C-alpha positions in Angstrom: 0.0 0.0 0.0 1.3 3.4 -0.9 1.7 6.2 1.6 2.1 8.9 -1.0 0.0 12.0 0.0 -2.9 12.8 -2.3 -3.1 9.4 -3.9 -6.3 7.4 -3.1 -5.9 3.9 -1.7 -7.7 2.7 -4.8 -4.6 3.2 -6.9 -2.5 0.8 -4.8 -5.0 -2.1 -5.1 -4.1 -4.8 -7.5 -5.5 -5.4 -10.9 -6.4 -9.0 -11.4 -5.4 -10.6 -14.7 -5.4 -14.2 -15.9 -2.4 -16.0 -17.4 -2.9 -18.1 -20.5 -4.4 -21.5 -19.8 -1.8 -23.9 -20.9 -3.5 -27.1 -19.6 -4.4 -29.7 -22.2 -7.9 -29.6 -23.7 -10.4 -30.9 -21.2 -8.3 -30.2 -18.1 -9.9 -28.6 -15.1 -7.2 -26.1 -14.2 -8.4 -22.5 -13.9 -6.4 -19.4 -14.9 -5.5 -17.9 -11.4 -5.7 -14.2 -10.8 -2.4 -12.4 -11.0 -1.4 -8.9 -9.8 0.3 -6.6 -12.2 2.6 -5.6 -9.4 3.8 -9.2 -9.1 4.7 -9.9 -12.8 8.1 -8.3 -12.7 10.0 -5.6 -14.5 9.8 -7.3 -17.8 6.1 -8.2 -17.8 4.4 -8.0 -21.2 0.7 -8.5 -20.6 -2.2 -8.3 -23.0 -5.7 -7.1 -22.1 -8.7 -8.2 -24.1 -11.9 -6.2 -23.6 -15.4 -5.9 -25.0 -16.2 -2.4 -23.6 -14.0 0.6 -23.5 -15.0 1.4 -19.9 -13.6 -1.9 -18.7 -10.2 -1.2 -20.4 -10.1 2.4 -19.1 -10.9 1.2 -15.5 -8.0 -1.3 -15.6 -5.7 1.1 -17.3 -6.4 3.9 -14.8 -5.5 1.6 -11.9 -2.3 0.4 -13.8 -1.1 3.9 -14.6 -2.4 5.5 -11.4 -0.7 2.9 -9.2 2.7 3.5 -11.0 2.4 7.3 -10.7 1.2 7.1 -7.1 4.2 5.0 -6.2 6.6 7.5 -7.7 7.3 5.4 -10.8 7.1 6.6 -14.4 4.4 5.9 -16.9 4.3 5.9 -20.7 0.9 5.9 -22.5 0.8 5.4 -26.3 -2.9 5.4 -27.1 -5.7 6.7 -29.3 -7.2 10.1 -28.5 -10.4 8.6 -27.2 -8.6 6.4 -24.7 -6.1 9.2 -23.8 -9.1 11.4 -22.9 -10.9 8.7 -21.1 -7.8 7.8 -19.0 -7.3 11.4 -18.0 -10.9 11.8 -16.9 -10.7 8.6 -14.7 -7.3 9.7 -13.2 -8.8 13.0 -12.2 -12.0 11.3 -10.9 -9.8 9.3 -8.5 -8.0 12.4 -7.3 -4.8 12.1 -9.2 -3.5 15.3 -10.8 -1.0 14.5 -13.6 0.2 18.0 -14.2 3.2 17.6 -11.8 4.1 14.2 -13.2 4.0 15.5 -16.8 6.1 18.5 -15.8 8.7 16.2 -14.2 8.8 14.2 -17.4 7.9 10.9 -15.7 4.4 10.8 -17.2 4.4 10.8 -21.0 1.3 10.5 -23.2 1.6 10.3 -27.0 -0.7 9.5 -29.9 -0.6 5.9 -31.2 -1.1 6.8 -34.9 1.6 9.5 -34.9 4.0 7.2 -33.1 3.3 4.5 -35.6 4.0 6.8 -38.5 7.6 7.3 -37.2 8.7 3.7 -37.6 6.3 2.2 -40.2 7.7 1.7 -43.6 5.6 0.3 -46.5 3.0 -1.1 -44.0 5.7 -2.9 -41.9 7.4 -1.9 -38.6 11.1 -1.1 -39.0 13.1 -2.6 -36.1 15.8 0.0 -35.9 13.4 3.0 -36.2 11.1 1.4 -33.5 14.1 0.9 -31.1 15.2 4.5 -31.7 11.7 6.0 -31.4 10.2 4.1 -28.5 13.4 3.2 -26.7 14.5 6.8 -26.4 11.1 7.8 -25.0 11.3 4.9 -22.4 14.8 5.8 -21.4 13.9 9.5 -21.0 10.7 8.7 -19.0 12.6 6.4 -16.6 15.4 8.8 -16.0 12.8 11.5 -15.0 11.6 9.3 -12.1 13.1 10.6 -8.9 12.9 7.4 -6.9 15.8 5.0 -6.9 14.9 1.8 -8.7 11.8 3.3 -10.2 9.9 1.3 -12.7 8.2 2.2 -15.9 4.6 1.2 -16.6 3.9 1.4 -20.3 0.6 1.0 -22.2 0.8 0.5 -25.9 -2.2 0.5 -28.3 -0.4 0.7 -31.6 -0.9 -3.1 -32.1 -4.7 -2.6 -31.9 -4.4 0.2 -34.5 -2.5 -2.0 -36.9 -5.1 -4.9 -36.3 -8.0 -2.5 -37.0 -6.2 -1.5 -40.3 -6.3 -5.1 -41.4 -2.5 -5.7 -40.7 -2.5 -8.6 -38.2 1.0 -9.8 -39.2 2.4 -6.3 -38.7 0.7 -6.2 -35.2 2.3 -9.5 -34.2 5.7 -8.3 -35.5 5.3 -5.2 -33.3 4.6 -7.4 -30.3 7.9 -9.1 -31.0 9.8 -5.8 -31.3 8.4 -4.9 -27.8 9.8 -8.1 -26.5 13.2 -7.3 -28.0 13.1 -3.8 -26.6 12.5 -5.3 -23.1 16.0 -6.9 -23.3 17.5 -3.5 -23.2 15.1 -1.5 -21.1 13.3 -2.4 -17.9 9.5 -1.7 -18.1 6.2 -3.4 -17.6 4.0 -3.3 -20.7 0.3 -3.7 -21.1 -1.2 -4.1 -24.5 -4.9 -4.1 -25.4 -7.1 -5.6 -28.1 -10.9 -5.3 -28.4 -12.5 -8.7 -28.7 -14.6 -7.5 -31.6 -11.4 -7.6 -33.7 -11.4 -11.5 -33.5 -14.8 -12.3 -35.1 -13.8 -14.7 -37.9 -12.8 -18.4 -37.7 -9.2 -17.7 -38.9 -8.8 -15.1 -36.1 -8.5 -18.0 -33.6 -5.0 -19.0 -34.8 -4.0 -15.3 -34.9 -5.2 -14.7 -31.3 -3.1 -17.6 -30.1 -0.1 -16.0 -31.8 -0.8 -12.8 -30.0 -1.1 -14.6 -26.7 2.2 -16.4 -27.4 4.0 -13.1 -27.5 2.9 -12.1 -24.0 3.9 -13.3 -20.5 0.4 -12.7 -19.2 -3.1 -12.7 -20.8 -6.0 -10.9 -19.3 -9.3 -12.2 -20.6 -12.3 -9.9 -21.2 -14.6 -8.7 -18.5 -17.0 -11.5 -18.9 -14.4 -13.9 -17.4 -12.4 -11.7 -15.0 -15.6 -10.6 -13.3 -16.1 -14.1 -12.1 -15.2 -14.4 -8.4 -15.2 -18.0 -7.3 -13.4 -21.0 -8.8 -16.7 -22.8 -9.2 -18.0 -19.9 -11.5 -14.8 -20.1 -13.5 -15.0 -23.9 -13.9 -18.6 -23.6 -15.1 -17.6 -20.9 -17.6 -14.7 -23.0 -18.9 -17.1 -26.0 -19.3 -19.6 -23.7 -21.1 -16.8 -22.4 -23.4 -15.7 -25.9 -24.2 -19.3 -26.7 -25.2 -19.4 -23.6 -27.3 -16.1 -24.6 -28.9 -17.4 -28.1 -29.7 -20.6 -26.6 -31.1 -18.6 -24.1 -33.1 -16.4 -26.9 -34.5 -19.5 -28.8 -35.5 -21.0 -25.8 -37.1 -17.7 -25.2 -39.0 -17.8 -28.7 -40.3 -21.4 -28.3 -41.4 -20.6 -25.0 -43.0 -17.8 -26.6 -44.9 -20.2 -29.3 -46.1 -22.7 -26.7 -47.1 -19.9 -24.7 -48.9 -19.0 -27.9 -50.8 -22.6 -28.3 -51.8 -22.7 -24.7 -52.8 -19.5 -25.1 -54.9 -21.1 -28.0 -56.7 -24.2 -25.9 -57.2 -22.2 -22.9 -58.4 -20.4 -25.1 -60.9 -23.7 -26.3 -62.2 -24.9 -22.8 -62.2 -21.8 -21.6 -64.0 -22.3 -24.3 -66.7 -26.0 -23.3 -67.0 -25.0 -19.7 -67.2 -22.5 -20.4 -69.9 -25.1 -22.3 -71.9 -27.5 -19.4 -71.4 -24.9 -16.9 -72.6 -24.4 -19.1 -75.6 -28.1 -19.1 -76.4 -28.4 -15.4 -75.7 -25.4 -14.8 -78.0 -27.1 -16.9 -80.7 -30.4 -15.2 -80.3 -28.6 -11.8 -80.3 -26.9 -12.8 -83.6 -30.2 -13.8 -85.1 -31.8 -10.6 -83.8 -29.0 -8.6 -85.3 -29.5 -10.3 -88.7 -33.2 -9.7 -88.5 -32.6 -6.1 -87.6 -30.2 -5.7 -90.5 -32.8 -7.1 -92.9 -35.5 -4.8 -91.4 -33.2 -1.8 -91.6 -32.5 -2.6 -95.2 -36.2 -2.9 -95.9 -36.8 0.4 -94.1 -34.1 2.0 -96.2 -35.5 0.6 -99.4 -39.0 1.8 -98.3 -37.5 5.2 -97.4 -35.9 5.5 -100.8 -39.1 4.4 -102.5 -41.1 7.0 -100.5 -38.5 9.6 -101.5 -38.9 8.6 -105.1 -42.7 8.6 -104.8 -42.6 12.0 -103.1 -40.3 13.3 -105.9 -42.6 11.8 -108.5 -45.6 13.3 -106.7 -43.9 16.7 -106.7 -43.1 16.3 -110.4 -46.7 15.4 -111.1 -48.0 18.4 -109.2 -45.6 20.6 -111.1 -46.6 19.0 -114.4 -50.2 19.5 -113.5 -49.6 23.2 -112.7 -47.7 23.6 -115.9 -50.5 21.9 -117.8 -53.0 24.2 -116.2 -50.9 27.2 -117.1 -50.7 25.9 -120.7 -54.4 25.2 -120.9 -55.2 28.6 -119.4 -53.1 30.3 -122.0 -54.7 28.2 -124.8 -58.2 29.1 -123.5 -57.3 32.8 -123.2 -55.2 33.2 -126.3 -56.9 30.8 -128.7 -60.4 29.8 -127.6 -61.1 33.1 -126.0 -60.0 35.1 -129.1 -62.2 32.9 -131.3 -65.2 33.7 -129.2 -64.3 37.4 -129.3 -64.2 37.2 -133.1 -67.5 35.4 -133.2 -69.0 38.1 -130.9 -67.8 40.8 -133.3 -69.3 39.1 -136.4 -72.6 38.5 -134.6 -72.6 42.2 -133.6 -72.1 43.2 -137.3 -74.8 40.8 -138.4 -77.1 42.2 -135.7 -76.8 45.7 -137.1 -77.4 44.4 -140.6 -80.6 42.5 -140.0 -82.1 44.7 -137.3 -84.2 46.6 -139.9 -84.9 43.6 -142.3 -86.2 40.8 -140.1 -87.0 41.5 -136.5 -87.3 37.8 -135.6 -83.9 37.1 -137.1 -82.5 40.1 -135.3 -83.8 38.7 -132.0 -82.0 35.4 -132.6 -78.8 37.2 -133.5 -79.1 39.3 -130.3 -79.5 36.1 -128.3 -76.4 34.6 -130.0 -74.5 37.7 -129.1 -75.4 37.3 -125.5 -74.5 33.6 -125.6 -71.1 34.5 -127.1 -70.5 37.1 -124.4 -71.4 34.6 -121.7 -69.1 32.0 -123.3 -66.3 34.6 -123.4 -66.7 35.3 -119.7 -66.8 31.6 -118.7 -63.7 30.8 -120.8 -62.0 33.8 -119.2 -63.0 32.7 -115.7 -62.0 29.1 -116.5 -58.7 30.2 -117.7 -58.1 32.4 -114.7 -59.2 29.6 -112.3 -56.8 27.2 -114.0 -54.0 29.6 -113.6 -54.6 33.3 -113.0 -52.1 35.3 -115.1 -51.8 37.9 -112.4 -50.2 35.3 -110.1 -47.2 35.4 -112.4 -47.4 39.1 -113.2 -48.5 40.8 -110.0 -47.8 38.2 -107.2 -49.6 36.3 -104.6 -51.5 39.1 -102.8 -53.3 40.4 -105.9 -54.1 36.8 -107.1 -55.7 36.0 -103.7 -57.7 39.3 -103.8 -58.9 38.5 -107.3 -59.8 34.9 -106.5 -61.6 35.7 -103.3 -63.7 38.4 -105.0 -64.7 36.0 -107.7 -65.4 33.2 -105.2 -67.7 35.5 -103.2 -69.7 36.4 -106.4 -69.9 32.8 -107.5 -70.8 31.2 -104.1 -72.5 34.0 -102.2 -70.3 33.0 -99.2 -69.0 36.0 -97.3 -65.2 35.8 -96.9 -63.3 37.8 -94.2 -59.9 38.4 -95.8 -56.8 39.3 -93.7 -53.7 39.9 -95.8 -50.4 41.8 -95.1 -50.2 45.3 -96.8 -47.2 44.2 -98.8 -45.4 41.0 -99.6 -42.2 40.6 -101.6 -42.3 38.1 -104.4 -41.8 34.5 -103.4 -40.5 31.7 -105.6 -43.0 31.0 -108.3 -43.6 27.4 -107.2 -44.3 28.5 -103.6 -46.7 31.2 -104.7 -48.5 28.6 -106.9 -48.7 26.2 -104.0 -50.1 28.7 -101.6 -52.7 29.8 -104.2 -53.7 26.2 -104.9 -54.2 25.4 -101.3 -56.4 28.5 -100.8 -58.3 27.5 -104.0 -58.8 23.9 -102.8 -59.8 24.9 -99.3 -62.4 27.4 -100.4 -63.8 25.0 -103.0 -64.3 22.5 -100.1 -66.1 25.1 -98.1 -68.4 25.8 -101.0 -69.1 22.2 -101.8 -69.1 20.5 -98.4 -69.2 22.8 -95.4 -72.6 24.4 -95.8 -71.2 27.6 -94.2 -72.2 31.1 -95.2 -69.0 32.6 -94.0 -65.3 31.9 -94.2 -62.1 33.6 -93.0 -58.8 33.7 -94.8 -55.5 34.8 -93.1 -52.1 35.1 -94.6 -49.3 35.9 -92.0 -45.6 36.1 -91.8 -43.9 35.3 -88.5 -40.7 33.7 -87.2 -39.5 33.1 -90.7 -42.6 31.2 -91.7 -45.5 32.0 -94.1 -48.8 30.9 -92.7 -52.1 30.4 -94.5 -55.2 29.8 -92.5 -58.8 29.1 -93.9 -61.6 28.6 -91.4 -65.4 28.2 -91.9 -68.4 27.9 -89.7 -69.9 24.9 -91.4 -70.7 21.3 -90.4 -67.1 20.2 -90.2 -65.2 17.5 -91.9 -65.4 13.9 -90.5 -62.3 12.7 -88.7 -62.1 9.6 -90.8 -61.6 11.7 -93.9 -58.8 13.7 -92.2 -57.1 10.5 -91.1 -57.8 8.7 -94.4 -56.2 11.5 -96.4 -52.9 10.5 -95.0 -53.1 6.9 -96.3 -52.0 6.4 -99.9 -54.4 3.5 -100.4 -57.6 5.3 -99.4 -60.0 6.9 -101.8 -61.2 9.5 -99.3 -59.8 13.0 -99.1 -57.9 13.2 -102.5 -58.0 17.0 -102.4 -56.7 17.1 -98.8 -54.0 14.6 -99.7 -52.9 16.8 -102.6 -52.7 19.7 -100.2 -50.5 17.7 -97.8 -48.2 16.7 -100.7 -47.9 20.2 -101.9 -46.9 21.5 -98.4 -44.5 18.7 -97.9 -42.6 19.6 -101.1 -41.6 22.8 -99.4 -40.8 21.3 -96.0 -43.9 22.7 -94.5 -46.7 21.4 -92.4 -50.5 21.1 -93.0 -52.9 20.9 -90.1 -56.7 20.2 -90.5 -58.7 20.4 -87.3 -62.2 21.0 -86.0 -63.0 24.7 -85.7 -65.9 24.2 -83.3 -67.9 24.7 -85.4 -66.6 24.2 -88.8 -63.2 23.2 -90.1 -59.8 24.9 -89.9 -57.1 24.4 -92.5 -53.7 25.8 -91.7 -50.5 25.5 -93.8 -47.1 26.6 -92.5 -44.2 27.2 -95.0 -40.6 28.0 -94.0 -39.3 30.9 -96.0 -35.9 31.5 -97.5 -33.8 33.7 -95.3 -33.6 36.5 -97.8 -37.4 36.8 -97.8 -38.2 36.5 -94.0 -38.5 40.3 -93.8 -40.5 40.8 -97.0 -43.8 41.3 -95.3 -45.1 44.5 -93.7 -48.4 45.2 -92.0 
């Protein structure tokens, strides 16, 4: 018992530890309690623990007893354990400031100390001896008592074990033993039991124990007081070991069965991969054929579209030619006939009144024929579309449409519009012509609205009526080449498509709305003013 003032009696009590059980398997010897104060100057004990508080309690007694007796102490630990140790020492009434100031109580970080002698994941013997040996020597020389001892606690081995370096940890234990040949100290190492959770850790734990002169089991064993409790615990542990061995054998058997199953599964997987590869190859070939067919169909559609465009152009040219023929030839013949009938009318007016009446009727018929030929010529292709442009052609056509159909048309056109490509102007005019013809023939509407707009680089034509509307099946059928419904609508779609535009036909609620959008060349995007 220590008489040092200010040191509680608790620090002079012994800390019970248990030496390794070296009796043969099944023997009844019990690991007897041993005092750290009785294991000598070269003791190298290992403490296993499950809870940090158990380790810190034992460590505070170990270090506190040494400092209370005037000995030196060296602690190489993690920050958490350094802080916990300091708190427990203060709780027991031990102030470490004086001992630290005297140099006989040294506390260093385990990780920082490891970094000084670890090379490529392995402890270097010479660097370890220089690093730790010099600290031990300095700590011992600072103790004022003659024959003072050094109590050392090292946690670096547990750090290496936690990093997955068990061999390096065992090598460090050996270096501690070699260092004890040159320096006199008592060393306590510590490992958490949670680090030994695998089957192969059992052999490694025995290696750790072999490097120590004393082994302190975890708190679940050292807390047992009587020999009877320890014997029962040993018997229980033997049963657990036997059960574990049986479970290990069963696990190995299951693992063997699993390996056989895995081999079968691997073969099945290989067969499946082969079949998948074969199916993939077949799918690739089928996809290639389908792609070729799609490309052929695309080319055919492109040719068909080109042919359709050419046919539309040819039809427009033929209309233009027929319009010229009607105007220049047939129309002139009717004019000549009208002149001759007028002369004849003057000649017979005083000779035969009945004949004069017939000649007058013939003059009227000739005049009507001239007007109809002229109208037919203009409807086939209005000459002002080529001469004056799209705006005047639309004005002329809408005026004539109103007179012929008695349908009121609300016309909204820009004030000016620069000339567009001839084919584009013809297409816009033909769509207007076809849409208004449908209004007259099918819609049953008394009004219609025509809008021509220019916005965002697009020319827009919109025709809307207030009639009974167009059936949806006709709109959808007009997009199918094989259907006989909606030939006029299909023609409009094809005309718009030739210029990269879009045609939309929708219900106007009531009536029908036809809207065509044409992208304009860049040099004509600003050609419209309002």
